[in-house]
C-alpha positions, 0 to 999 in steps of 0.5 A: 116616696115609693121606697126607703133610702138612707142618707137622703136629705130631709125635704120641707113639707107643703106648704113650704116656706123654703125648698120651694119649687116655682114652675113656669107655665108658658101656655100649658093646655088644661089637659097638659096641666092635669097631666103635670099635676098627676105626676108632680103635684107634691113637688110644685109649690107655686106656678107662674103663668109666664110673662103675659101668656095669661093674656092670650091663653084660651080656657084660662078660667078652666086651667086656674080651676085645675090648679086651685083644686090641687091647692097650688097657687098661681100668679101672673108673670111680672111682665104682665104687671109691667104691661099694666103699669106702663099703660097707667092701668094699675087699678085695672091690674088689681081688679084682675087679681080679684076677678081671677081670685089670685092670692099671689102677684109679682112686682118686677121692673125687668122690662121698664125703668122704674124708680125703686121708691115707686116699685116699693110703693107698688109692693106695699099696695099689693101686699095689702091685697095678695102675697107679693113676690118681687123680682130683682134683675134686668132682662137686658143682658147688657145691664149689669147690676153690681152686687151691692145694688142687688143687696140694697134692692132686695132689702128694700123690697123685703121691707116693703112687704115682699114674701120672696124676692126672685133673682132674675134669670128669664126662662132661658137662664142667661141674664141677671144671675147668670152670664150669657153662657148660663154660668152662675155669677157665683160672686154675685150670689155669694155676696147676696147671701152675706146679707140676705137669708137664703129662704128669702130668695127664690132663684130662677134656675131653668137649666140643670147645671144651675139647679145643681149649683144651687143645691150644692151651695144651699142644700135640698131646700133651696128655693128654685124657680122657672122650672119647666114642667118636664123638669119637676121630677128630675129636679126633685132627684137633684135635691135628694142626691139621686141624680149623678150630678149630686149623687155624692153630695149628701152621702155621709163620711163613712160611706164616702170613705168605704167607696173611696168617694172624694169629699169635695 
């Protein structure tokens, strides 16, 4: 930080196990990647090359080298995994991870119907090769998964070897964890947290209002994903109570009383 302020929540330090920020790279150029890292590298824990953008992105090797030189892990979006699986090319996918020296992979079933036992077997297999993030939730806004089912799926995927389980929201933030309006399905999240440790979840939260909601619920060190490159610095200020939306959240009682700030 550039200067000192009191009453700012402590942030976990890299390499983080909680307080993770996952960035959604939807096709940044090499120069754009370098520019993003020049200002926000301390706040980036992991980068997802969104859905199957890696298939068509020019200069992929060069961009991956930029991330590697900054010690920031990268993984291909879950849709690419599904694209290989649905074509019966899972072994080719595993070879691809080795080819690009990727240490992380995502296992999802947001675009295809997959038996949970089959999905967990993919997780177990890949976990022997890389660190696995799995994703729960459908990209179909009409497919509503009840909370008890979310919990069952999350537990089984953690047991199968997933490092974190991602709560689906898409890059737009209007499915899965959220209603079509972008509003958080609050009851769903709170019920998940009755049985799942918050540090085991990575909540996709591309919209500012969603980020604010999770920080207020779970604090500065909540795991958040699908963050746009332009929102990295703004998100960090939300985490630290240095943006209007969370400005009062981390102030102590004495300060709130002095300035007549509502504690709610």
